[in-house]
C-alpha positions as CSV (number, residue, x, y, z in Angstrom):
1,M,0.1,-0.2,0.0
2,Q,1.6,3.4,-1.1
3,T,1.8,6.0,1.5
4,Y,1.2,9.8,1.0
5,D,2.4,12.7,2.9
6,V,-1.3,14.0,2.2
7,V,-4.6,12.6,0.6
8,V,-6.8,15.5,-0.3
9,I,-10.4,14.0,-0.7
10,G,-12.3,16.2,-3.4
11,A,-10.9,18.1,-6.3
12,G,-13.2,21.3,-6.3
13,A,-11.7,24.6,-5.8
14,M,-11.1,24.3,-2.0
15,G,-9.1,20.9,-2.4
16,S,-7.5,21.7,-5.5
17,A,-6.0,24.8,-4.2
18,A,-5.2,23.0,-0.8
19,A,-3.3,20.4,-2.6
20,R,-1.2,23.2,-4.5
21,A,-0.4,24.9,-1.2
22,L,0.8,21.9,0.4
23,A,2.8,20.9,-2.5
24,A,4.5,24.2,-2.2
25,A,5.2,23.5,1.4
26,G,7.1,20.5,0.3
27,R,4.4,17.6,0.9
28,E,3.6,14.9,-1.6
29,V,0.0,14.9,-2.2
30,L,-2.6,12.8,-4.0
31,V,-6.0,14.1,-4.8
32,L,-9.0,11.7,-4.9
33,E,-12.4,12.8,-6.6
34,Q,-15.2,10.9,-6.7
35,Y,-16.5,12.2,-10.1
36,E,-14.6,13.8,-13.1
37,L,-12.5,17.0,-12.8
38,G,-14.7,19.9,-13.4
39,H,-18.0,18.0,-12.7
40,N,-21.4,20.1,-12.1
41,R,-22.4,18.1,-9.1
42,G,-21.1,20.3,-6.5
43,G,-20.4,23.9,-5.8
44,S,-17.2,24.5,-7.8
45,H,-18.4,24.8,-11.6
46,G,-19.3,27.5,-13.7
47,G,-17.6,30.4,-15.1
48,T,-18.0,33.1,-12.5
49,R,-18.5,33.8,-8.9
50,L,-19.3,37.0,-6.9
51,F,-16.1,38.6,-5.0
52,R,-17.3,41.5,-2.7
53,L,-16.4,43.3,0.3
54,A,-19.5,44.8,1.4
55,I,-19.8,42.1,4.3
56,D,-21.8,42.7,7.5
57,D,-19.2,40.6,9.7
58,E,-16.1,43.1,9.8
59,A,-13.8,40.0,10.4
60,E,-15.1,38.4,7.3
61,L,-14.6,41.7,5.4
62,L,-11.0,41.5,6.2
63,R,-10.7,37.8,5.2
64,A,-12.2,39.0,1.8
65,E,-9.6,41.6,1.6
66,Q,-6.8,39.1,2.6
67,S,-8.3,36.8,-0.1
68,R,-8.0,39.5,-2.5
69,V,-4.3,39.9,-2.3
70,L,-3.8,35.9,-2.4
71,W,-5.7,35.7,-5.4
72,E,-3.5,38.2,-7.0
73,E,-0.4,36.4,-5.7
74,L,-1.9,33.1,-7.4
75,E,-2.6,35.5,-11.0
76,S,1.1,36.5,-10.6
77,E,2.4,33.0,-10.1
78,T,0.5,31.2,-12.7
79,G,0.0,34.1,-15.3
80,V,-3.7,33.4,-15.4
81,R,-6.4,36.1,-14.6
82,M,-8.7,34.9,-11.7
83,L,-10.2,38.1,-10.4
84,D,-12.2,40.7,-12.7
85,L,-12.9,43.6,-10.4
86,V,-15.8,45.2,-12.2
87,G,-17.1,46.8,-9.1
88,G,-19.8,45.8,-6.8
89,V,-23.1,47.3,-5.7
90,D,-25.1,46.9,-2.8
91,H,-28.8,48.4,-2.4
92,G,-31.7,47.9,-0.2
93,V,-29.4,48.7,2.5
94,D,-30.9,51.2,5.2
95,E,-29.3,54.3,6.1
96,H,-27.7,53.1,9.3
97,Q,-26.2,50.2,7.5
98,V,-24.8,52.2,4.9
99,R,-23.0,54.7,7.6
100,E,-21.8,51.3,9.1
101,F,-20.2,50.3,6.0
102,E,-18.8,53.4,5.3
103,E,-17.2,53.4,8.9
104,Q,-15.8,50.0,8.4
105,F,-14.3,50.8,5.0
106,R,-12.7,54.0,5.9
107,R,-11.0,52.1,8.9
108,H,-9.4,49.5,6.6
109,G,-9.0,52.0,3.7
110,I,-11.2,50.1,1.3
111,D,-12.3,52.4,-1.8
112,H,-16.2,53.1,-1.9
113,E,-18.7,55.5,-2.9
114,V,-22.4,56.1,-1.6
115,L,-24.9,56.9,-4.5
116,D,-28.2,58.1,-4.9
117,P,-30.6,56.0,-6.8
118,A,-30.5,58.2,-9.8
119,E,-26.8,58.4,-9.9
120,A,-26.5,54.5,-9.9
121,T,-29.2,54.2,-12.6
122,E,-27.3,56.4,-14.8
123,R,-24.4,54.3,-14.2
124,W,-26.0,51.0,-14.6
125,P,-29.2,51.6,-16.6
126,G,-30.0,47.8,-17.0
127,M,-30.8,47.6,-13.1
128,R,-33.5,49.6,-10.9
129,F,-32.6,51.1,-7.8
130,E,-34.8,52.8,-4.8
131,T,-32.5,53.1,-2.1
132,K,-28.7,54.4,-1.6
133,V,-26.3,52.4,-3.3
134,L,-23.2,51.3,-1.7
135,Y,-20.4,50.8,-4.5
136,Q,-17.1,49.1,-4.1
137,P,-14.7,49.3,-7.0
138,R,-12.4,46.6,-5.6
139,S,-15.2,43.9,-5.8
140,G,-16.1,42.2,-9.1
141,R,-16.0,38.6,-10.5
142,A,-14.0,35.8,-9.5
143,L,-13.3,33.9,-13.0
144,A,-14.0,30.4,-11.6
145,D,-13.5,28.1,-14.2
146,Q,-10.5,29.3,-15.5
147,A,-9.1,29.9,-11.7
148,L,-9.7,26.3,-11.1
149,T,-8.1,24.9,-14.2
150,A,-5.1,26.9,-13.6
151,I,-4.7,26.0,-9.9
152,R,-5.1,22.4,-10.7
153,E,-2.5,22.8,-13.4
154,S,-0.2,24.7,-11.1
155,A,-0.8,21.9,-8.7
156,Q,0.2,19.1,-11.1
157,S,3.4,21.1,-11.9
158,L,4.3,21.0,-8.1
159,G,4.0,17.2,-8.4
160,V,0.5,16.6,-7.2
161,E,-1.4,13.4,-8.2
162,F,-5.3,13.7,-9.2
163,R,-7.2,10.6,-9.5
164,P,-10.9,11.3,-10.9
165,N,-13.4,9.0,-10.5
166,C,-11.8,7.5,-7.5
167,P,-14.3,7.6,-4.7
168,V,-13.2,6.9,-1.1
169,T,-15.6,4.0,0.1
170,G,-13.6,3.7,3.7
171,L,-11.5,5.9,5.7
172,K,-9.8,4.8,8.9
173,V,-7.3,6.2,11.3
174,A,-5.0,2.9,11.5
175,G,-3.7,3.4,15.2
176,A,-3.0,6.3,17.6
177,A,0.7,5.3,17.5
178,E,1.0,5.2,13.9
179,G,-1.0,8.3,13.3
180,L,-1.7,7.1,9.8
181,V,-4.8,7.0,7.7
182,D,-6.3,4.1,5.6
183,L,-8.3,4.8,2.6
184,E,-10.4,2.4,0.5
185,T,-10.9,3.1,-3.3
186,P,-12.2,1.2,-6.1
187,A,-8.7,1.3,-7.4
188,G,-7.2,-0.1,-4.3
189,A,-6.4,1.1,-0.5
190,V,-3.7,4.3,0.0
191,R,-2.4,5.2,3.2
192,A,-1.6,8.7,4.2
193,R,0.0,10.5,7.1
194,Q,-2.5,13.1,6.9
195,V,-6.1,13.6,5.1
196,V,-7.8,16.7,4.1
197,V,-11.3,16.3,3.4
198,T,-12.6,19.0,1.1
199,A,-15.6,17.1,-0.2
200,G,-18.4,19.8,0.4
201,P,-21.5,18.2,1.5
202,W,-20.2,14.7,1.0
203,A,-17.6,15.3,4.1
204,P,-19.9,13.5,6.7
205,R,-20.4,10.4,4.5
206,I,-17.0,10.1,3.7
207,L,-15.7,10.6,7.4
208,G,-18.1,8.1,8.6
209,G,-17.9,9.1,12.4
210,Q,-14.2,9.3,12.4
211,L,-14.5,13.1,13.0
212,E,-17.7,14.7,14.3
213,L,-19.1,17.5,12.2
214,P,-21.8,20.0,13.3
215,A,-25.1,19.0,11.3
216,I,-24.8,20.1,7.5
217,T,-27.9,20.3,5.4
218,V,-27.9,20.4,1.5
219,S,-29.9,22.8,-0.7
220,Q,-30.3,22.9,-4.2
221,E,-30.5,26.3,-5.5
222,Q,-31.7,27.7,-9.1
223,P,-30.4,30.7,-10.1
224,R,-30.9,31.9,-13.8
225,F,-28.9,33.7,-16.6
226,F,-30.9,36.1,-18.4
227,A,-30.2,37.7,-21.9
228,P,-29.0,41.4,-21.7
229,L,-30.8,43.7,-24.2
230,D,-27.9,45.6,-24.6
231,P,-24.7,43.7,-25.1
232,D,-22.2,46.2,-24.5
233,S,-23.7,47.5,-21.2
234,A,-21.7,47.5,-18.0
235,W,-22.5,45.3,-15.1
236,P,-21.1,45.1,-11.7
237,V,-21.6,42.5,-9.4
238,F,-24.7,43.2,-7.2
239,V,-26.4,42.3,-3.8
240,H,-29.9,43.4,-3.1
241,R,-31.0,43.1,0.7
242,R,-34.9,43.0,1.0
243,R,-37.6,42.7,3.4
244,G,-40.8,41.3,3.0
245,D,-43.2,38.7,4.9
246,D,-42.7,36.0,2.6
247,P,-39.6,34.4,2.6
248,L,-39.0,34.5,-1.1
249,D,-40.0,38.2,-0.9
250,A,-37.4,38.8,1.8
251,A,-34.5,36.7,0.3
252,T,-31.4,38.3,-0.7
253,V,-30.7,38.6,-4.5
254,Y,-27.4,38.3,-5.9
255,G,-26.1,38.4,-9.4
256,V,-22.9,38.6,-11.9
257,F,-22.6,39.1,-15.6
258,E,-21.0,36.3,-17.6
259,E,-19.9,36.6,-21.2
260,G,-21.8,34.4,-23.6
261,R,-24.4,33.5,-20.9
262,G,-25.9,36.8,-19.6
263,V,-26.9,38.1,-16.2
264,K,-26.9,35.8,-13.3
265,V,-29.5,36.3,-11.0
266,G,-30.2,34.1,-7.9
267,M,-32.2,34.4,-4.5
268,H,-29.8,33.3,-2.0
269,A,-30.3,30.3,0.4
270,T,-33.9,29.6,-0.9
271,G,-33.4,26.2,-2.5
272,A,-35.0,23.2,-1.2
273,V,-33.4,21.0,1.3
274,I,-32.2,17.5,-0.1
275,E,-30.6,14.3,0.3
276,L,-27.4,14.2,-1.9
277,D,-28.9,10.9,-3.5
278,Q,-32.0,13.0,-4.6
279,R,-30.4,15.4,-6.5
280,D,-32.4,15.9,-9.5
281,F,-31.2,19.6,-10.9
282,A,-34.9,20.3,-11.7
283,V,-36.2,23.8,-11.3
284,E,-38.8,24.2,-8.6
285,P,-41.9,26.1,-10.2
286,N,-42.8,28.5,-7.3
287,R,-39.3,29.3,-6.6
288,D,-38.5,29.9,-10.1
289,A,-41.6,32.2,-10.9
290,A,-40.6,34.3,-7.9
291,L,-37.2,34.7,-9.4
292,V,-38.5,35.5,-12.9
293,S,-40.9,38.1,-11.2
294,Y,-38.2,40.0,-9.3
295,V,-36.1,40.3,-12.6
296,R,-39.2,41.6,-14.6
297,D,-39.5,44.3,-11.9
298,W,-35.8,45.3,-11.3
299,F,-33.9,44.7,-14.5
300,P,-35.2,46.9,-17.2
301,G,-31.9,45.8,-19.0
302,V,-32.4,42.2,-19.6
303,D,-35.1,40.1,-21.4
304,V,-36.9,37.9,-19.2
305,T,-38.1,35.9,-22.3
306,R,-34.7,34.7,-22.8
307,S,-33.1,33.0,-20.1
308,E,-31.8,29.9,-18.7
309,A,-32.2,28.0,-15.5
310,I,-28.9,26.5,-13.6
311,S,-28.5,24.4,-10.6
312,C,-25.9,24.6,-7.9
313,L,-25.5,23.0,-4.3
314,Y,-25.1,24.9,-1.2
315,D,-23.7,22.8,2.1
316,N,-25.0,24.5,5.1
317,T,-24.3,24.5,8.7
318,E,-27.0,25.5,11.5
319,R,-24.7,27.6,13.1
320,G,-24.0,29.7,10.0
321,D,-20.2,29.6,9.9
322,F,-17.7,27.5,7.8
323,V,-16.1,24.6,9.4
324,I,-12.2,24.5,8.9
325,D,-10.2,22.4,11.6
326,R,-8.4,19.5,12.3
327,R,-8.5,16.3,14.9
328,G,-5.4,14.1,14.7
329,P,-4.5,13.1,11.0
330,I,-7.7,14.3,9.4
331,S,-8.2,18.2,8.6
332,V,-11.7,19.2,7.1
333,A,-13.1,22.1,5.5
334,T,-16.7,22.2,4.5
335,G,-20.1,24.3,5.2
336,F,-19.7,27.1,2.8
337,H,-23.1,28.2,2.3
338,G,-22.6,29.2,-1.2
339,E,-20.2,32.1,-0.2
340,G,-17.0,30.4,-0.1
341,F,-15.3,30.8,-3.7
342,K,-14.0,34.3,-2.7
343,F,-12.1,32.9,-0.1
344,V,-10.5,29.8,-1.8
345,P,-6.7,30.9,-1.5
346,L,-7.1,31.8,2.2
347,V,-8.9,28.6,3.2
348,A,-6.2,26.6,1.2
349,R,-3.7,28.5,3.5
350,Y,-5.4,27.6,6.5
351,L,-5.6,23.9,5.5
352,S,-1.8,23.9,4.5
353,E,-1.2,25.6,8.1
354,L,-3.2,23.0,9.8
355,V,-1.4,20.0,8.4
356,T,2.1,21.5,8.5
357,G,1.3,22.7,11.9
358,T,2.4,26.3,11.4
359,G,-0.9,27.9,12.1
360,S,-4.6,27.6,12.6
361,P,-7.7,29.3,11.1
362,P,-10.1,31.7,13.2
363,T,-11.8,30.0,16.2
364,A,-15.2,30.7,14.7
365,F,-14.5,28.0,12.0
366,A,-13.5,25.4,14.8
367,L,-15.4,22.0,15.0
């Protein structure tokens, strides 16, 4: 049985970036992925993600800013563009929240503007605004597909081995004295001095009680891409904070423009809770109708009759925080609530530090 320094389980964005960071730290790394590389069953596929700084929690805002610097380092090291800072807008924010954001941004030197609705409409005529608009020029798009491809290729150049279509069917710590982990796969058993589990909502199933996780639920979310009426329109990334009696009326709406597909608009964390084995990629009609109705009201710059529904998974913890921690030879990162992609290089650093014993993530993420 071959023994590796580290086996990473899950070759999505978190796992691939962690594997790269560990290889850069001198570790021999194997990555096991249950599906093909770049599959669409989890949370890492797709062309774009939001990268934004208008975050209520100040510590998280600082982590986003730290991630931005790390993304730029990755761009420099790989020669591939990963962030496109087209700017970001938040609206629906009340006056008190606007002042709080301004104070936070000033404290940390983050560029921003507060615009009246008319000013914002003049800049972005494809959208409608009714409240003050908080604009952050250093927000924008994470170019997810090309970033993930470049991270994997960089990891491979550092010696990381990827094995797609190779699910882990058994995981067992071989003994306290050895501190090794035995992993069963259809291709045969492997052994690791340390294991990193970055398998999203599959993490509890893979760990099989070897490490006790907080309860994790899985929701199937369903944003849509809408065709812009003017192909030359400018689109920032956007978040609309809403209030309402019905959960769908109160849902925060987010979105981003993606070349070749249109303006992606979604209602955050409104998807049906499912079992992983029940994933069907199907559109739930009531949620979809609410989304289309919202876009018809708030986006004069798109054609609501030309759109494409897509499906993605969120892995959610009841407490609302990420889980990034280590117990013995096993480290885990999961529970990203559909908000993890912007933090990929920072999570990779946290995991590398856990494995190498050189640091630890924030205590808020502890098991």
